C-alpha positions in Angstrom: 11.6 -16.4 48.6 13.6 -14.4 46.2 10.7 -14.6 43.7 7.8 -14.2 46.1 8.8 -11.0 48.0 9.4 -8.8 44.9 6.0 -9.6 43.8 4.6 -8.9 47.2 6.4 -5.7 47.2 5.1 -4.6 43.8 1.5 -5.3 45.0 2.0 -3.3 48.3 3.5 -0.5 46.2 0.5 -0.5 44.0 -2.1 -0.6 46.7 -0.4 2.3 48.5 -0.2 4.4 45.3 -3.8 3.7 44.6 -4.8 4.9 48.0 -2.6 8.0 47.8 -4.1 8.7 44.4 -7.6 8.7 45.9 -6.4 10.7 48.9 -5.0 13.4 46.6 -8.0 13.6 44.5 -10.3 13.9 47.4 -8.3 16.8 48.8 -7.8 18.4 45.4 -4.2 18.9 45.9 -2.2 20.6 43.4 0.3 18.8 41.1 3.2 20.0 43.1 1.7 18.7 46.4 0.6 15.4 44.8 4.2 14.8 43.6 5.5 15.5 47.2 2.9 13.1 48.7 3.7 10.3 46.1 7.3 10.7 46.8 7.0 10.7 50.5 4.6 7.7 50.5 6.9 5.6 48.1 10.0 6.3 50.1 8.4 5.2 53.4 6.8 2.1 51.9 10.1 1.2 50.3 11.9 1.6 53.6 9.3 -0.6 55.4 9.5 -3.3 52.6 13.4 -3.3 52.8 13.4 -3.7 56.6 10.8 -6.4 56.5 12.7 -8.2 53.8 16.0 -8.0 56.0 14.0 -9.2 58.9 12.6 -12.2 57.0 16.3 -13.1 55.7 17.6 -12.8 59.3 14.8 -15.2 60.5 15.6 -17.8 57.8 19.2 -17.9 59.0 
């Protein structure tokens, strides 16, 4: 479990970053707005991954 979840998290972050990039290019956002969008998306996804990891750990106990 300690090896699988970080790999899963990396894949999820990669997918969300790819989708965010496509979204930013489609809307033709400025570099400043793109940075804000990526920061927001990465923080939200990271929070979701951490909470799901804690939930999985609690379920295993």
